[in-house]
N, CA, C and O atoms as CSV, one atom per row, in Angstrom:
chain,resi,resn,atom,element,x,y,z
A,1,MET,N,N,80.637,74.757,115.594
A,1,MET,CA,C,81.526,75.717,114.955
A,1,MET,C,C,82.940,75.140,114.895
A,1,MET,O,O,83.726,75.366,115.815
A,2,PRO,N,N,83.280,74.411,113.853
A,2,PRO,CA,C,84.643,73.895,113.736
A,2,PRO,C,C,85.627,75.001,113.362
A,2,PRO,O,O,85.243,76.110,112.991
A,3,TYR,N,N,86.869,74.668,113.470
A,3,TYR,CA,C,87.936,75.588,113.091
A,3,TYR,C,C,88.365,75.300,111.668
A,3,TYR,O,O,88.159,74.198,111.160
A,4,VAL,N,N,88.968,76.303,111.018
A,4,VAL,CA,C,89.486,76.147,109.668
A,4,VAL,C,C,90.891,76.732,109.610
A,4,VAL,O,O,91.273,77.574,110.424
A,5,VAL,N,N,91.642,76.264,108.631
A,5,VAL,CA,C,92.969,76.798,108.354
A,5,VAL,C,C,92.817,77.733,107.168
A,5,VAL,O,O,92.164,77.392,106.182
A,6,ASN,N,N,93.423,78.919,107.260
A,6,ASN,CA,C,93.317,79.895,106.175
A,6,ASN,C,C,94.647,80.066,105.445
A,6,ASN,O,O,95.601,79.329,105.695
A,7,GLN,N,N,94.701,81.039,104.547
A,7,GLN,CA,C,95.852,81.231,103.670
A,7,GLN,C,C,97.160,81.536,104.385
A,7,GLN,O,O,98.231,81.405,103.791
A,8,LYS,N,N,97.093,81.936,105.636
A,8,LYS,CA,C,98.330,82.231,106.361
A,8,LYS,C,C,99.209,80.991,106.523
A,8,LYS,O,O,100.412,81.108,106.757
A,9,CYS,N,N,98.623,79.825,106.400
A,9,CYS,CA,C,99.365,78.564,106.536
A,9,CYS,C,C,100.173,78.238,105.276
A,9,CYS,O,O,101.153,77.497,105.350
A,10,ILE,N,N,99.781,78.770,104.142
A,10,ILE,CA,C,100.419,78.423,102.879
A,10,ILE,C,C,101.917,78.720,102.928
A,10,ILE,O,O,102.345,79.837,103.219
A,11,LYS,N,N,102.683,77.694,102.638
A,11,LYS,CA,C,104.144,77.722,102.618
A,11,LYS,C,C,104.768,78.052,103.967
A,11,LYS,O,O,105.936,78.435,104.034
A,12,CYS,N,N,104.001,77.906,105.036
A,12,CYS,CA,C,104.544,77.997,106.394
A,12,CYS,C,C,104.460,76.615,107.008
A,12,CYS,O,O,105.475,76.011,107.356
A,13,LYS,N,N,103.231,76.117,107.136
A,13,LYS,CA,C,102.952,74.756,107.580
A,13,LYS,C,C,103.825,74.360,108.775
A,13,LYS,O,O,104.583,73.392,108.713
A,14,TYR,N,N,103.703,75.123,109.857
A,14,TYR,CA,C,104.510,74.857,111.051
A,14,TYR,C,C,104.183,73.516,111.708
A,14,TYR,O,O,105.079,72.887,112.269
A,15,THR,N,N,102.964,73.071,111.658
A,15,THR,CA,C,102.459,71.799,112.184
A,15,THR,C,C,102.458,71.687,113.715
A,15,THR,O,O,102.265,70.591,114.242
A,16,ASP,N,N,102.666,72.774,114.429
A,16,ASP,CA,C,102.553,72.745,115.893
A,16,ASP,C,C,101.136,72.324,116.299
A,16,ASP,O,O,100.941,71.648,117.310
A,17,CYS,N,N,100.171,72.729,115.505
A,17,CYS,CA,C,98.758,72.486,115.788
A,17,CYS,C,C,98.393,71.014,115.796
A,17,CYS,O,O,97.544,70.592,116.582
A,18,VAL,N,N,99.017,70.230,114.938
A,18,VAL,CA,C,98.602,68.834,114.808
A,18,VAL,C,C,98.918,67.999,116.046
A,18,VAL,O,O,98.213,67.037,116.350
A,19,GLU,N,N,99.967,68.368,116.749
A,19,GLU,CA,C,100.346,67.600,117.945
A,19,GLU,C,C,99.373,67.756,119.098
A,19,GLU,O,O,99.250,66.858,119.931
A,20,VAL,N,N,98.681,68.883,119.157
A,20,VAL,CA,C,97.763,69.119,120.274
A,20,VAL,C,C,96.333,68.697,119.972
A,20,VAL,O,O,95.498,68.670,120.875
A,21,CYS,N,N,96.043,68.375,118.745
A,21,CYS,CA,C,94.676,68.011,118.355
A,21,CYS,C,C,94.299,66.653,118.943
A,21,CYS,O,O,94.943,65.650,118.638
A,22,PRO,N,N,93.262,66.611,119.786
A,22,PRO,CA,C,92.886,65.344,120.416
A,22,PRO,C,C,92.165,64.366,119.487
A,22,PRO,O,O,92.011,63.194,119.829
A,23,VAL,N,N,91.722,64.835,118.316
A,23,VAL,CA,C,90.977,63.950,117.412
A,23,VAL,C,C,91.658,63.766,116.052
A,23,VAL,O,O,91.081,63.156,115.153
A,24,ASP,N,N,92.857,64.279,115.897
A,24,ASP,CA,C,93.623,64.116,114.655
A,24,ASP,C,C,92.835,64.506,113.408
A,24,ASP,O,O,92.708,63.721,112.468
A,25,CYS,N,N,92.306,65.732,113.414
A,25,CYS,CA,C,91.461,66.170,112.292
A,25,CYS,C,C,92.205,67.030,111.268
A,25,CYS,O,O,91.571,67.689,110.444
A,26,PHE,N,N,93.549,67.033,111.309
A,26,PHE,CA,C,94.332,67.802,110.337
A,26,PHE,C,C,94.746,66.922,109.167
A,26,PHE,O,O,95.059,65.743,109.330
A,27,TYR,N,N,94.740,67.526,107.986
A,27,TYR,CA,C,95.117,66.833,106.761
A,27,TYR,C,C,96.134,67.695,106.033
A,27,TYR,O,O,96.061,68.924,106.044
A,28,GLU,N,N,97.095,67.011,105.391
A,28,GLU,CA,C,98.240,67.713,104.835
A,28,GLU,C,C,98.208,67.819,103.324
A,28,GLU,O,O,98.106,66.820,102.611
A,29,GLY,N,N,98.297,69.061,102.851
A,29,GLY,CA,C,98.483,69.318,101.439
A,29,GLY,C,C,99.947,69.591,101.169
A,29,GLY,O,O,100.764,69.623,102.089
A,30,GLU,N,N,100.270,69.784,99.919
A,30,GLU,CA,C,101.651,70.047,99.529
A,30,GLU,C,C,102.227,71.257,100.267
A,30,GLU,O,O,103.383,71.238,100.689
A,31,ASN,N,N,101.412,72.316,100.420
A,31,ASN,CA,C,101.980,73.512,101.044
A,31,ASN,C,C,101.125,74.126,102.151
A,31,ASN,O,O,101.359,75.270,102.541
A,32,MET,N,N,100.147,73.394,102.661
A,32,MET,CA,C,99.373,73.868,103.814
A,32,MET,C,C,98.612,72.710,104.440
A,32,MET,O,O,98.591,71.602,103.904
A,33,LEU,N,N,97.996,72.974,105.562
A,33,LEU,CA,C,97.159,72.003,106.251
A,33,LEU,C,C,95.705,72.437,106.156
A,33,LEU,O,O,95.422,73.610,105.913
A,34,VAL,N,N,94.791,71.511,106.345
A,34,VAL,CA,C,93.363,71.827,106.464
A,34,VAL,C,C,92.784,71.007,107.622
A,34,VAL,O,O,93.384,70.030,108.070
A,35,ILE,N,N,91.617,71.422,108.090
A,35,ILE,CA,C,90.919,70.742,109.166
A,35,ILE,C,C,89.638,70.128,108.619
A,35,ILE,O,O,88.880,70.783,107.904
A,36,HIS,N,N,89.407,68.871,108.959
A,36,HIS,CA,C,88.177,68.196,108.529
A,36,HIS,C,C,87.034,68.705,109.422
A,36,HIS,O,O,87.066,68.489,110.634
A,37,PRO,N,N,86.031,69.374,108.848
A,37,PRO,CA,C,84.971,69.980,109.662
A,37,PRO,C,C,84.099,68.987,110.417
A,37,PRO,O,O,83.553,69.324,111.467
A,38,ASP,N,N,83.959,67.783,109.908
A,38,ASP,CA,C,83.138,66.789,110.601
A,38,ASP,C,C,83.895,66.072,111.714
A,38,ASP,O,O,83.286,65.406,112.550
A,39,GLU,N,N,85.195,66.203,111.728
A,39,GLU,CA,C,86.019,65.571,112.764
A,39,GLU,C,C,86.412,66.552,113.872
A,39,GLU,O,O,86.667,66.145,115.005
A,40,CYS,N,N,86.459,67.832,113.544
A,40,CYS,CA,C,86.834,68.856,114.522
A,40,CYS,C,C,85.767,68.918,115.617
A,40,CYS,O,O,84.574,69.013,115.327
A,41,ILE,N,N,86.205,68.865,116.871
A,41,ILE,CA,C,85.263,68.896,118.002
A,41,ILE,C,C,85.171,70.289,118.622
A,41,ILE,O,O,84.592,70.457,119.695
A,42,ASP,N,N,85.737,71.276,117.952
A,42,ASP,CA,C,85.634,72.667,118.393
A,42,ASP,C,C,86.235,72.903,119.778
A,42,ASP,O,O,85.731,73.717,120.552
A,43,CYS,N,N,87.309,72.189,120.081
A,43,CYS,CA,C,87.935,72.373,121.393
A,43,CYS,C,C,88.807,73.625,121.424
A,43,CYS,O,O,88.995,74.221,122.484
A,44,GLY,N,N,89.343,74.030,120.266
A,44,GLY,CA,C,90.120,75.254,120.173
A,44,GLY,C,C,91.562,75.168,120.616
A,44,GLY,O,O,92.247,76.191,120.636
A,45,VAL,N,N,92.056,73.996,120.973
A,45,VAL,CA,C,93.435,73.915,121.446
A,45,VAL,C,C,94.451,74.177,120.342
A,45,VAL,O,O,95.584,74.560,120.633
A,46,CYS,N,N,94.080,73.983,119.103
A,46,CYS,CA,C,95.004,74.206,117.988
A,46,CYS,C,C,95.229,75.692,117.694
A,46,CYS,O,O,96.317,76.091,117.281
A,47,GLU,N,N,94.214,76.487,117.907
A,47,GLU,CA,C,94.272,77.901,117.511
A,47,GLU,C,C,95.465,78.645,118.112
A,47,GLU,O,O,96.193,79.289,117.356
A,48,PRO,N,N,95.707,78.597,119.416
A,48,PRO,CA,C,96.845,79.344,119.961
A,48,PRO,C,C,98.207,78.738,119.626
A,48,PRO,O,O,99.234,79.389,119.821
A,49,GLU,N,N,98.230,77.507,119.128
A,49,GLU,CA,C,99.501,76.858,118.786
A,49,GLU,C,C,100.082,77.360,117.470
A,49,GLU,O,O,101.281,77.222,117.230
A,50,CYS,N,N,99.246,77.939,116.620
A,50,CYS,CA,C,99.708,78.400,115.311
A,50,CYS,C,C,100.424,79.739,115.438
A,50,CYS,O,O,99.808,80.733,115.825
A,51,PRO,N,N,101.715,79.781,115.119
A,51,PRO,CA,C,102.469,81.020,115.274
A,51,PRO,C,C,102.109,82.110,114.260
A,51,PRO,O,O,102.502,83.264,114.428
A,52,VAL,N,N,101.368,81.751,113.212
A,52,VAL,CA,C,100.997,82.755,112.207
A,52,VAL,C,C,99.499,83.058,112.207
A,52,VAL,O,O,99.000,83.741,111.312
A,53,GLU,N,N,98.784,82.547,113.212
A,53,GLU,CA,C,97.343,82.774,113.357
A,53,GLU,C,C,96.562,82.344,112.124
A,53,GLU,O,O,95.683,83.061,111.645
A,54,ALA,N,N,96.900,81.159,111.617
A,54,ALA,CA,C,96.236,80.624,110.428
A,54,ALA,C,C,95.012,79.785,110.763
A,54,ALA,O,O,94.339,79.293,109.857
A,55,ILE,N,N,94.712,79.614,112.035
A,55,ILE,CA,C,93.561,78.806,112.437
A,55,ILE,C,C,92.539,79.717,113.108
A,55,ILE,O,O,92.850,80.427,114.064
A,56,THR,N,N,91.311,79.681,112.588
A,56,THR,CA,C,90.241,80.517,113.122
A,56,THR,C,C,88.935,79.722,113.164
A,56,THR,O,O,88.796,78.719,112.465
A,57,PRO,N,N,87.987,80.165,113.975
A,57,PRO,CA,C,86.661,79.542,113.914
A,57,PRO,C,C,86.068,79.743,112.517
A,57,PRO,O,O,86.359,80.739,111.855
A,58,ASP,N,N,85.254,78.817,112.079
A,58,ASP,CA,C,84.684,78.935,110.731
A,58,ASP,C,C,83.738,80.120,110.579
A,58,ASP,O,O,83.365,80.477,109.462
A,59,THR,N,N,83.353,80.722,111.683
A,59,THR,CA,C,82.471,81.896,111.636
A,59,THR,C,C,83.238,83.201,111.520
A,59,THR,O,O,82.626,84.251,111.325
A,60,ASP,N,N,84.548,83.168,111.631
A,60,ASP,CA,C,85.387,84.363,111.540
A,60,ASP,C,C,85.369,84.907,110.109
A,60,ASP,O,O,85.304,84.135,109.152
A,61,ASP,N,N,85.425,86.218,109.966
A,61,ASP,CA,C,85.421,86.841,108.637
A,61,ASP,C,C,86.570,86.353,107.757
A,61,ASP,O,O,86.412,86.234,106.542
A,62,THR,N,N,87.718,86.073,108.361
A,62,THR,CA,C,88.870,85.621,107.573
A,62,THR,C,C,88.720,84.178,107.103
A,62,THR,O,O,89.502,83.718,106.271
A,63,ALA,N,N,87.736,83.464,107.618
A,63,ALA,CA,C,87.551,82.046,107.291
A,63,ALA,C,C,86.621,81.806,106.116
A,63,ALA,O,O,86.622,80.714,105.548
A,64,LYS,N,N,85.829,82.797,105.738
A,64,LYS,CA,C,84.748,82.546,104.778
A,64,LYS,C,C,85.211,81.907,103.472
A,64,LYS,O,O,84.504,81.056,102.932
A,65,ASP,N,N,86.363,82.284,102.952
A,65,ASP,CA,C,86.855,81.699,101.705
A,65,ASP,C,C,87.489,80.331,101.914
A,65,ASP,O,O,87.761,79.625,100.943
A,66,TRP,N,N,87.730,79.945,103.160
A,66,TRP,CA,C,88.500,78.742,103.451
A,66,TRP,C,C,87.664,77.591,103.994
A,66,TRP,O,O,88.171,76.476,104.119
A,67,VAL,N,N,86.418,77.827,104.316
A,67,VAL,CA,C,85.565,76.764,104.842
A,67,VAL,C,C,85.430,75.635,103.823
A,67,VAL,O,O,85.616,74.468,104.167
A,68,GLU,N,N,85.113,75.964,102.594
A,68,GLU,CA,C,84.939,74.949,101.556
A,68,GLU,C,C,86.254,74.289,101.182
A,68,GLU,O,O,86.288,73.092,100.895
A,69,ILE,N,N,87.332,75.051,101.182
A,69,ILE,CA,C,88.648,74.487,100.869
A,69,ILE,C,C,89.023,73.445,101.920
A,69,ILE,O,O,89.485,72.356,101.578
A,70,ASN,N,N,88.827,73.776,103.204
A,70,ASN,CA,C,89.119,72.819,104.272
A,70,ASN,C,C,88.275,71.561,104.110
A,70,ASN,O,O,88.781,70.445,104.223
A,71,LYS,N,N,87.000,71.749,103.847
A,71,LYS,CA,C,86.094,70.608,103.702
A,71,LYS,C,C,86.502,69.728,102.525
A,71,LYS,O,O,86.627,68.512,102.668
A,72,LYS,N,N,86.705,70.333,101.381
A,72,LYS,CA,C,87.014,69.585,100.160
A,72,LYS,C,C,88.318,68.796,100.278
A,72,LYS,O,O,88.353,67.604,99.971
A,73,PHE,N,N,89.376,69.449,100.715
A,73,PHE,CA,C,90.676,68.791,100.690
A,73,PHE,C,C,90.923,67.882,101.885
A,73,PHE,O,O,91.794,67.014,101.828
A,74,SER,N,N,90.174,68.067,102.962
A,74,SER,CA,C,90.310,67.133,104.083
A,74,SER,C,C,89.750,65.764,103.714
A,74,SER,O,O,90.027,64.775,104.393
A,75,GLU,N,N,88.976,65.705,102.656
A,75,GLU,CA,C,88.421,64.433,102.181
A,75,GLU,C,C,89.428,63.628,101.357
A,75,GLU,O,O,89.286,62.412,101.223
A,76,THR,N,N,90.443,64.295,100.805
A,76,THR,CA,C,91.362,63.595,99.897
A,76,THR,C,C,92.822,63.632,100.340
A,76,THR,O,O,93.595,62.752,99.962
A,77,TRP,N,N,93.214,64.615,101.123
A,77,TRP,CA,C,94.612,64.699,101.559
A,77,TRP,C,C,94.866,63.720,102.701
A,77,TRP,O,O,93.929,63.334,103.400
A,78,PRO,N,N,96.134,63.309,102.903
A,78,PRO,CA,C,96.451,62.379,103.989
A,78,PRO,C,C,96.392,63.042,105.368
A,78,PRO,O,O,96.655,64.236,105.513
A,79,ASN,N,N,96.048,62.254,106.353
A,79,ASN,CA,C,95.984,62.718,107.735
A,79,ASN,C,C,97.392,62.960,108.268
A,79,ASN,O,O,98.350,62.292,107.878
A,80,ILE,N,N,97.491,63.935,109.170
A,80,ILE,CA,C,98.759,64.221,109.838
A,80,ILE,C,C,98.461,64.464,111.314
A,80,ILE,O,O,97.552,65.221,111.653
A,81,SER,N,N,99.228,63.820,112.188
A,81,SER,CA,C,98.990,63.980,113.624
A,81,SER,C,C,100.272,64.232,114.412
A,81,SER,O,O,100.244,64.348,115.638
A,82,LYS,N,N,101.394,64.316,113.701
A,82,LYS,CA,C,102.669,64.566,114.363
A,82,LYS,C,C,103.370,65.754,113.716
A,82,LYS,O,O,103.323,65.940,112.500
A,83,LYS,N,N,104.012,66.542,114.546
A,83,LYS,CA,C,104.750,67.702,114.050
A,83,LYS,C,C,105.912,67.236,113.186
A,83,LYS,O,O,106.585,66.254,113.499
A,84,LYS,N,N,106.132,67.956,112.097
A,84,LYS,CA,C,107.290,67.690,111.255
A,84,LYS,C,C,107.736,68.984,110.602
A,84,LYS,O,O,106.963,69.937,110.509
A,85,GLN,N,N,108.961,69.020,110.158
A,85,GLN,CA,C,109.506,70.214,109.514
A,85,GLN,C,C,109.203,70.133,108.030
A,85,GLN,O,O,109.756,69.290,107.325
A,86,SER,N,N,108.327,71.006,107.553
A,86,SER,CA,C,107.940,70.995,106.148
A,86,SER,C,C,108.799,71.929,105.302
A,86,SER,O,O,109.088,71.639,104.141
A,87,TYR,N,N,109.195,73.034,105.885
A,87,TYR,CA,C,110.018,74.027,105.207
A,87,TYR,C,C,111.131,74.427,106.152
A,87,TYR,O,O,111.062,74.154,107.350
A,88,SER,N,N,112.148,75.070,105.623
A,88,SER,CA,C,113.208,75.572,106.492
A,88,SER,C,C,112.637,76.695,107.365
A,88,SER,O,O,111.682,77.367,106.976
A,89,LYS,N,N,113.218,76.884,108.520
A,89,LYS,CA,C,112.785,77.942,109.434
A,89,LYS,C,C,112.845,79.304,108.733
A,89,LYS,O,O,111.961,80.138,108.932
A,90,GLU,N,N,113.855,79.531,107.933
A,90,GLU,CA,C,113.997,80.797,107.206
A,90,GLU,C,C,112.848,81.003,106.222
A,90,GLU,O,O,112.287,82.094,106.127
A,91,GLU,N,N,112.506,79.941,105.491
A,91,GLU,CA,C,111.406,80.054,104.525
A,91,GLU,C,C,110.077,80.256,105.242
A,91,GLU,O,O,109.251,81.055,104.801
A,92,GLN,N,N,109.864,79.539,106.344
A,92,GLN,CA,C,108.634,79.709,107.119
A,92,GLN,C,C,108.516,81.150,107.612
A,92,GLN,O,O,107.460,81.768,107.475
A,93,ASP,N,N,109.574,81.676,108.172
A,93,ASP,CA,C,109.546,83.039,108.700
A,93,ASP,C,C,109.311,84.062,107.590
A,93,ASP,O,O,108.592,85.041,107.789
A,94,LYS,N,N,109.908,83.840,106.441
A,94,LYS,CA,C,109.710,84.743,105.304
A,94,LYS,C,C,108.257,84.698,104.828
A,94,LYS,O,O,107.631,85.739,104.627
A,95,MET,N,N,107.729,83.491,104.651
A,95,MET,CA,C,106.367,83.350,104.139
A,95,MET,C,C,105.315,83.776,105.164
A,95,MET,O,O,104.206,84.158,104.790
A,96,ALA,N,N,105.652,83.714,106.435
A,96,ALA,CA,C,104.711,84.137,107.477
A,96,ALA,C,C,104.386,85.620,107.355
A,96,ALA,O,O,103.318,86.059,107.782
A,97,LYS,N,N,105.281,86.379,106.787
A,97,LYS,CA,C,105.087,87.826,106.632
A,97,LYS,C,C,104.297,88.184,105.371
A,97,LYS,O,O,103.795,89.301,105.239
A,98,GLU,N,N,104.194,87.237,104.459
A,98,GLU,CA,C,103.477,87.474,103.208
A,98,GLU,C,C,101.968,87.529,103.444
A,98,GLU,O,O,101.435,86.831,104.306
A,99,GLU,N,N,101.304,88.357,102.676
A,99,GLU,CA,C,99.845,88.424,102.728
A,99,GLU,C,C,99.294,88.025,101.368
A,99,GLU,O,O,100.022,87.995,100.375
A,100,ASN,N,N,98.021,87.724,101.333
A,100,ASN,CA,C,97.356,87.347,100.081
A,100,ASN,C,C,98.104,86.228,99.363
A,100,ASN,O,O,98.533,86.384,98.220
A,101,LYS,N,N,98.253,85.108,100.046
A,101,LYS,CA,C,98.980,83.970,99.493
A,101,LYS,C,C,98.056,82.976,98.793
A,101,LYS,O,O,98.506,81.905,98.386
A,102,LYS,N,N,96.796,83.304,98.648
A,102,LYS,CA,C,95.834,82.347,98.089
A,102,LYS,C,C,96.268,81.839,96.713
A,102,LYS,O,O,96.020,80.680,96.383
A,103,GLU,N,N,96.902,82.678,95.917
A,103,GLU,CA,C,97.330,82.252,94.586
A,103,GLU,C,C,98.453,81.216,94.641
A,103,GLU,O,O,98.752,80.576,93.633
A,104,LEU,N,N,99.074,81.048,95.801
A,104,LEU,CA,C,100.134,80.055,95.974
A,104,LEU,C,C,99.590,78.692,96.423
A,104,LEU,O,O,100.338,77.718,96.502
A,105,PHE,N,N,98.301,78.630,96.714
A,105,PHE,CA,C,97.675,77.402,97.199
A,105,PHE,C,C,97.832,76.271,96.189
A,105,PHE,O,O,97.593,76.453,94.996
A,106,SER,N,N,98.234,75.114,96.677
A,106,SER,CA,C,98.376,73.930,95.823
A,106,SER,C,C,97.322,72.903,96.222
A,106,SER,O,O,97.120,72.646,97.409
A,107,GLU,N,N,96.665,72.327,95.254
A,107,GLU,CA,C,95.672,71.287,95.501
A,107,GLU,C,C,96.310,69.913,95.678
A,107,GLU,O,O,95.621,68.951,96.017
A,108,LYS,N,N,97.594,69.814,95.456
A,108,LYS,CA,C,98.286,68.530,95.578
A,108,LYS,C,C,98.333,68.090,97.041
A,108,LYS,O,O,98.459,68.920,97.942
A,109,PRO,N,N,98.232,66.794,97.266
A,109,PRO,CA,C,98.324,66.292,98.637
A,109,PRO,C,C,99.747,66.349,99.161
A,109,PRO,O,O,100.711,66.377,98.395
A,110,GLY,N,N,99.860,66.367,100.477
A,110,GLY,CA,C,101.164,66.264,101.118
A,110,GLY,C,C,101.537,64.799,101.267
A,110,GLY,O,O,100.891,63.915,100.705
A,111,LYS,N,N,102.592,64.559,102.035
A,111,LYS,CA,C,103.076,63.199,102.218
A,111,LYS,C,C,102.392,62.477,103.370
A,111,LYS,O,O,102.436,61.249,103.446
A,112,GLY,N,N,101.756,63.234,104.272
A,112,GLY,CA,C,101.155,62.593,105.435
A,112,GLY,C,C,102.233,62.057,106.347
A,112,GLY,O,O,103.345,62.584,106.383
A,113,GLU,N,N,101.911,61.020,107.079
A,113,GLU,CA,C,102.890,60.487,108.036
A,113,GLU,C,C,103.620,59.293,107.507
A,113,GLU,O,O,104.474,58.735,108.197
């Protein structure tokens, strides 16, 4: 049961989770992160690190739409293993309160490391 990143990450991308991941299974898109399901070892250390609760087990009801997205884009986006500031703190805090952000999802890759 790997973990997945859901829509709560869109335009927040805090990246606290990537620093604690022992297998570096996070990949960076333009405006969110995803987890590679074949690399995730289901340790769960990333889940409590996310301040917006964007990381859930793939069996969670909130994950069902995001399992395939995580799988697909983790194959093409660059790997990320170090925390970095992607957005201003103000923008992150504002977007963290938004719901139904799926329409804001970008398929473009991030910069990686």
